C-alpha positions, 0 to 999 in steps of 0.5 A: 480091818474095822473088824474089832472095831465093830467087834467092840461096837457089837459087846457095847450093844449086846450089853445094853441088850441084855440090860434092857431084857434084865430091866424087863425082869424088874419091871414085872416084879415090881408091876406086881410084886412077885417073881415073875413066871413065865407065860406072864413073860412070854405074853408081853415079852412078845411086844418088848423084846422086839421094842428093845430092837428099836432102843438099840436102833435108835442108840444107833442114829443117836450116835452112842454107838460111837465108842469116841462119844464115851469119852465125850463132856456131853454123853451124859445129855446127849443119852438123857436126851435117848432115854426120854425120845425112846420113852416118848416113840415107844408110847406112842407105839403102844397106844397106837398098837391095840394091846388088849391081853396086857397093859404096859403104860406101867411096865413100859415106864419102869422099863425105860426108866431100869433098862435105861439106868443100868445100861448107863451103869454098863457104859460107864464100867465099858468106857472105864475097862473095856473101851481104850484098853482091850481088843487092840490091833498092833501096828508098825508104820513103815515110812513117814508121809503127812497120812501117818503122820494124820493117822499117828495122831488120831489112834494116839486121840481115840484109842477106842478104834482097836489099833495101837500103834508100837514103831515106826520106820522113819528110813528118810529121818523126817522126823524130829528125835523124840517127836514121838513118845509113846512108841519106837521109832526105826532107822532101818528094816534090818531085823524088823520082823524080830522087832514086830515078834518082841513087840506082838505086832502083827501089822505093817502099815507100808507109805505108798512110795516105799512100794515103788522101792525095791530094796524096802519091796525085796525085806517086806518080802523077806518078812511077809514069807517068814512070819504071820505079819500083815503088809497093808498099805497106807491108802487103804489103811486111811480110808478106814479111819478117816472116811477119807480118799488120801490126796496124795493118790488123786491122779488119772490111773488111780481114777479109771481103775478106782471110780466104777460109778456106772457099773452097778445098774440095779443098784442106780435104778433102785436109788433113782426109785427110792429117790421118788420115793422119799421126795413124794413124802418129803413134798406132803411134809412140805404142804403142811408146814408151808402155811406155818414157816408163811407166816413165820418169815414174813413176820420176822424178816422181809423178803421172799419164802423161798430162796432159788440159787444155781447149782452144779448137777451130774457132769455138769449140768446147772439147775435151779435149787429151792430152800426157805429163806434163812438169811436177811435179804439184801439183794432185789431176789431175796440174796445174802450176798451184795458182792459176790459169793460167800461161803456161809460160816458157823454165827454168821450174822446174816442168818435170819433167828428163825433160819437158825432154826430151821438150818438146826433141824434142816426144814429149810431143805424141805422144799429140794423135794421139788428138785428131788421129784425132777431128778436134779438131786439124788437123796445122798450123793455130793452137795451140790456147789454154785458154779461160780464156787466150782470154777474157783476151786478147779483152778486149784483141785483139777480133780473136783468135776469128779465128784459131779461124775454122779448125781448130787443129792440132798445129804451125803458122806461129807455132809455128815462128818464135816463142818463148815467148808469156807477154807481151802483146807476144808474143801479140799477134805469135801472133795475127799470124802465125797470121793470116799462116796463115789468109790464106795458107794453102796445101799450098807452106805447109803443106809449110814448115811440116812440113820446119820442125818437122822441123828443130826437132824434129830440133835438139831446139828444141821448148819 
């Protein structure tokens, strides 16, 4: 279902690559003040080709292939930051690499300036003429639910996702008159196949509760076999668009059918080995920064260097998590809570100045390499919560313990998609993200989470 979105991303990336290649040709021309010969191009291109791939990876890590980001206010600043980062890393690469037959310093600088300038122009053209106006799949929603209302809002605000809503069949009259102006609303399935052909619609998104309606099923059955219209379950479409599991389908039967976490033994073994390996790498980083952070923490705020806290791990097993202290020490053990647990929030006045820096770069979590090495944490998984928080949430969300069926993680799907969880609504949304990860966990999804986490760290968007 995300094929069109991926095609649009691939088109954008292909344009970037061609901009870098053309920029490379222009760089050679400007460097030697003559049209470059093929032997000259070939001698340099063996290195620069892989550099262009590396630049596209940097652009991806920095979130610039998120098509919605092309319309955001901070896009220009973000693009410039990505350009400078690419220049710095490329310079380091060429200085570390022994290149006796070429001297790429001037060519590299010219290539970055010209290539990324052309890429910026290409993205302006793409955003204006291609991003939201081409390659659209037209859909009709059958049934009106809170989930379909949320999806309608998302697709209206983000047309670059590649879907255009042409109609809504509100069989139960839940919408108000003229509530939606950018598509037609119907109250019956009669002649819907004719309407769909008229509106050039190829997909029906059917609400879950209507699948149990015998009359609706008969109508959809006729439409399915008399036309080329594809019928998709609302819950599946909701997952694709939001990256979350809709809470309306939470049930014992659904969890038994979908959460088959123990059926990937090879994946789990490889993941455990990688967790320990990454833990060793982060431990080396801990050794390097420990003396520096110790001095800064002691000079800026009184209290211990490390902050220890009990968290709930896999299958409800409790363990001690380690972090650099980022808040003012208000209790004897270095804690920041005087009366019971308290959610951290944005601009929390308990966070120290240096603590803000550590949180934005996630350096406060470096000591959790000890938890990785001990096997209490995985690199990727639901973030572990405190026992008292879990106990309170379970009273309101009986299915919450299902996120404990996998090992908690240093980062995770919810961590990269959500801000602070300081309300019941945001906690439920976090659970939706976590269940989505547990259901869909795979090496590819893990790679996406790692790359997007690197993006958050580089942009200092940690919390």
